[in-house]
FIKOLZA-1660 file (N, C-alpha, C; in steps of 0.1 Angstrom, whole numbers, plus 5000, padded with zeros to 4 digits):
% residues 90
   i   px   py   pz ch aa at
   1 4945 1253 5548  A  M  N
   1 4950 1253 5535  A  M CA
   1 4959 1241 5533  A  M  C
   2 4957 1234 5522  A  T  N
   2 4965 1223 5519  A  T CA
   2 4969 1224 5504  A  T  C
   3 4981 1222 5501  A  S  N
   3 4986 1222 5488  A  S CA
   3 4995 1210 5485  A  S  C
   4 4991 1202 5474  A  L  N
   4 4998 1191 5470  A  L CA
   4 5003 1192 5456  A  L  C
   5 5015 1186 5453  A  S  N
   5 5019 1186 5439  A  S CA
   5 5021 1171 5435  A  S  C
   6 5017 1168 5423  A  N  N
   6 5020 1155 5417  A  N CA
   6 5013 1143 5425  A  N  C
   7 5000 1144 5429  A  Y  N
   7 4994 1134 5436  A  Y CA
   7 4980 1130 5430  A  Y  C
   8 4978 1118 5426  A  N  N
   8 4966 1113 5421  A  N CA
   8 4960 1102 5431  A  N  C
   9 4950 1105 5438  A  G  N
   9 4944 1096 5448  A  G CA
   9 4936 1103 5457  A  G  C
  10 4930 1095 5467  A  N  N
  10 4922 1101 5477  A  N CA
  10 4930 1104 5490  A  N  C
  11 4925 1114 5497  A  I  N
  11 4931 1117 5510  A  I CA
  11 4920 1117 5520  A  I  C
  12 4921 1109 5530  A  D  N
  12 4910 1108 5540  A  D CA
  12 4916 1115 5553  A  D  C
  13 4908 1124 5559  A  V  N
  13 4912 1130 5571  A  V CA
  13 4902 1127 5582  A  V  C
  14 4906 1122 5593  A  T  N
  14 4898 1119 5604  A  T CA
  14 4902 1127 5616  A  T  C
  15 4892 1134 5622  A  Y  N
  15 4895 1142 5634  A  Y CA
  15 4889 1134 5646  A  Y  C
  16 4896 1134 5657  A  S  N
  16 4892 1128 5670  A  S CA
  16 4897 1135 5682  A  S  C
  17 4891 1132 5693  A  G  N
  17 4895 1139 5706  A  G CA
  17 4890 1153 5707  A  G  C
  18 4876 1155 5706  A  P  N
  18 4871 1169 5707  A  P CA
  18 4876 1176 5720  A  P  C
  19 4879 1188 5718  A  V  N
  19 4884 1197 5730  A  V CA
  19 4873 1206 5734  A  V  C
  20 4871 1207 5747  A  S  N
  20 4861 1216 5753  A  S CA
  20 4869 1227 5761  A  S  C
  21 4865 1239 5760  A  L  N
  21 4872 1250 5766  A  L CA
  21 4863 1255 5778  A  L  C
  22 4870 1258 5789  A  S  N
  22 4864 1265 5801  A  S CA
  22 4852 1256 5806  A  S  C
  23 4853 1243 5806  A  G  N
  23 4843 1235 5812  A  G CA
  23 4830 1234 5804  A  G  C
  24 4829 1240 5792  A  Q  N
  24 4817 1240 5784  A  Q CA
  24 4817 1227 5776  A  Q  C
  25 4805 1224 5771  A  S  N
  25 4804 1212 5762  A  S CA
  25 4811 1215 5749  A  S  C
  26 4815 1205 5741  A  F  N
  26 4822 1206 5729  A  F CA
  26 4813 1214 5719  A  F  C
  27 4819 1224 5712  A  Q  N
  27 4813 1232 5702  A  Q CA
  27 4823 1235 5691  A  Q  C
  28 4819 1235 5679  A  G  N
  28 4829 1239 5669  A  G CA
  28 4837 1228 5663  A  G  C
  29 4850 1232 5660  A  D  N
  29 4859 1223 5652  A  D CA
  29 4873 1222 5658  A  D  C
  30 4873 1221 5672  A  L  N
  30 4886 1220 5678  A  L CA
  30 4888 1206 5683  A  L  C
  31 4898 1199 5677  A  Y  N
  31 4901 1185 5680  A  Y CA
  31 4915 1184 5684  A  Y  C
  32 4918 1173 5692  A  R  N
  32 4932 1170 5696  A  R CA
  32 4940 1163 5686  A  R  C
  33 4934 1154 5678  A  Y  N
  33 4941 1146 5669  A  Y CA
  33 4935 1147 5655  A  Y  C
  34 4944 1146 5645  A  M  N
  34 4940 1146 5631  A  M CA
  34 4949 1135 5624  A  M  C
  35 4942 1125 5618  A  L  N
  35 4949 1115 5610  A  L CA
  35 4947 1117 5595  A  L  C
  36 4958 1118 5588  A  I  N
  36 4957 1120 5573  A  I CA
  36 4962 1107 5567  A  I  C
  37 4953 1101 5558  A  E  N
  37 4957 1089 5551  A  E CA
  37 4956 1091 5536  A  E  C
  38 4966 1086 5529  A  F  N
  38 4967 1087 5515  A  F CA
  38 4964 1074 5509  A  F  C
  39 4956 1073 5498  A  S  N
  39 4952 1061 5492  A  S CA
  39 4963 1055 5483  A  S  C
  40 4971 1064 5478  A  N  N
  40 4983 1059 5469  A  N CA
  40 4996 1064 5475  A  N  C
  41 5007 1058 5470  A  T  N
  41 5020 1063 5475  A  T CA
  41 5021 1078 5470  A  T  C
  42 5027 1085 5479  A  F  N
  42 5028 1100 5477  A  F CA
  42 5043 1103 5476  A  F  C
  43 5047 1109 5464  A  Y  N
  43 5060 1114 5462  A  Y CA
  43 5058 1128 5457  A  Y  C
  44 5063 1137 5465  A  G  N
  44 5062 1151 5461  A  G CA
  44 5063 1160 5473  A  G  C
  45 5056 1171 5473  A  S  N
  45 5057 1181 5484  A  S CA
  45 5043 1184 5489  A  S  C
  46 5042 1187 5502  A  M  N
  46 5028 1190 5508  A  M CA
  46 5030 1201 5517  A  M  C
  47 5021 1210 5517  A  E  N
  47 5020 1221 5527  A  E CA
  47 5007 1221 5534  A  E  C
  48 5007 1223 5547  A  F  N
  48 4995 1222 5555  A  F CA
  48 4995 1233 5565  A  F  C
  49 4984 1240 5567  A  L  N
  49 4983 1250 5577  A  L CA
  49 4970 1247 5585  A  L  C
  50 4972 1245 5598  A  A  N
  50 4961 1242 5607  A  A CA
  50 4957 1255 5614  A  A  C
  51 4944 1258 5614  A  D  N
  51 4939 1270 5620  A  D CA
  51 4929 1266 5631  A  D  C
  52 4932 1270 5643  A  T  N
  52 4923 1265 5654  A  T CA
  52 4916 1277 5661  A  T  C
  53 4913 1287 5654  A  D  N
  53 4905 1298 5660  A  D CA
  53 4893 1301 5651  A  D  C
  54 4886 1311 5655  A  N  N
  54 4873 1314 5648  A  N CA
  54 4875 1326 5637  A  N  C
  55 4888 1328 5634  A  A  N
  55 4890 1339 5624  A  A CA
  55 4885 1336 5610  A  A  C
  56 4879 1345 5604  A  A  N
  56 4874 1343 5590  A  A CA
  56 4886 1345 5581  A  A  C
  57 4896 1353 5584  A  F  N
  57 4908 1355 5576  A  F CA
  57 4919 1359 5585  A  F  C
  58 4932 1357 5581  A  P  N
  58 4943 1361 5590  A  P CA
  58 4942 1375 5595  A  P  C
  59 4944 1377 5608  A  G  N
  59 4943 1391 5614  A  G CA
  59 4929 1395 5618  A  G  C
  60 4919 1386 5617  A  D  N
  60 4906 1389 5620  A  D CA
  60 4903 1390 5635  A  D  C
  61 4911 1383 5643  A  I  N
  61 4909 1383 5657  A  I CA
  61 4919 1393 5663  A  I  C
  62 4914 1402 5671  A  T  N
  62 4923 1412 5678  A  T CA
  62 4924 1408 5693  A  T  C
  63 4936 1408 5698  A  P  N
  63 4938 1404 5712  A  P CA
  63 4932 1414 5721  A  P  C
  64 4927 1410 5733  A  T  N
  64 4921 1419 5743  A  T CA
  64 4932 1425 5751  A  T  C
  65 4932 1438 5751  A  V  N
  65 4942 1445 5759  A  V CA
  65 4935 1452 5771  A  V  C
  66 4941 1450 5783  A  P  N
  66 4934 1456 5794  A  P CA
  66 4934 1472 5794  A  P  C
  67 4924 1478 5799  A  A  N
  67 4923 1492 5799  A  A CA
  67 4933 1498 5808  A  A  C
  68 4938 1510 5806  A  P  N
  68 4948 1516 5814  A  P CA
  68 4943 1517 5829  A  P  C
  69 4930 1520 5831  A  G  N
  69 4925 1521 5844  A  G CA
  69 4926 1508 5852  A  G  C
  70 4925 1496 5845  A  A  N
  70 4926 1483 5852  A  A CA
  70 4941 1481 5856  A  A  C
  71 4950 1486 5848  A  L  N
  71 4964 1485 5852  A  L CA
  71 4967 1493 5864  A  L  C
  72 4962 1505 5865  A  V  N
  72 4964 1514 5876  A  V CA
  72 4958 1508 5889  A  V  C
  73 4946 1502 5888  A  L  N
  73 4940 1496 5899  A  L CA
  73 4948 1484 5904  A  L  C
  74 4953 1476 5895  A  A  N
  74 4962 1465 5898  A  A CA
  74 4974 1469 5905  A  A  C
  75 4980 1480 5901  A  G  N
  75 4992 1485 5907  A  G CA
  75 4989 1491 5921  A  G  C
  76 4978 1498 5922  A  L  N
  76 4975 1503 5936  A  L CA
  76 4972 1491 5945  A  L  C
  77 4965 1481 5941  A  G  N
  77 4962 1469 5949  A  G CA
  77 4975 1462 5954  A  G  C
  78 4985 1461 5945  A  T  N
  78 4997 1455 5948  A  T CA
  78 5005 1463 5958  A  T  C
  79 5005 1476 5956  A  S  N
  79 5012 1486 5965  A  S CA
  79 5005 1485 5979  A  S  C
  80 4992 1485 5980  A  L  N
  80 4985 1484 5993  A  L CA
  80 4988 1471 6000  A  L  C
  81 4989 1460 5992  A  A  N
  81 4992 1448 5999  A  A CA
  81 5006 1448 6004  A  A  C
  82 5016 1454 5997  A  G  N
  82 5029 1455 6002  A  G CA
  82 5030 1464 6015  A  G  C
  83 5022 1475 6015  A  V  N
  83 5022 1484 6027  A  V CA
  83 5017 1476 6039  A  V  C
  84 5005 1469 6037  A  L  N
  84 4999 1462 6048  A  L CA
  84 5008 1451 6053  A  L  C
  85 5015 1444 6044  A  R  N
  85 5025 1434 6048  A  R CA
  85 5036 1439 6057  A  R  C
  86 5041 1451 6053  A  R  N
  86 5052 1457 6061  A  R CA
  86 5048 1461 6075  A  R  C
  87 5035 1466 6076  A  R  N
  87 5030 1470 6089  A  R CA
  87 5029 1459 6098  A  R  C
  88 5025 1447 6093  A  R  N
  88 5023 1435 6102  A  R CA
  88 5037 1430 6107  A  R  C
  89 5047 1431 6099  A  C  N
  89 5060 1426 6103  A  C CA
  89 5067 1435 6113  A  C  C
  90 5064 1447 6114  A  V  N
  90 5071 1456 6124  A  V CA
  90 5065 1455 6138  A  V  C
% end
């Protein structure tokens, strides 16, 4: 979302430095750099919101929460590792 007040001219936006995630080839619209160039002098206010996810609208993406069973297994594994470590030290 971009909002300008009192500006007559062109705005050129150039994206560069594509970002790849998890070793995959570049896909989509995730870039490292964004250059914004104004054709005329700009006096006024500007608001800009950069969105770097695949959400269609705010709140569209819900975070992944581990299942309670996975937390129990992680706790048991950590406890077992602690017990085995104590037995080796004695």
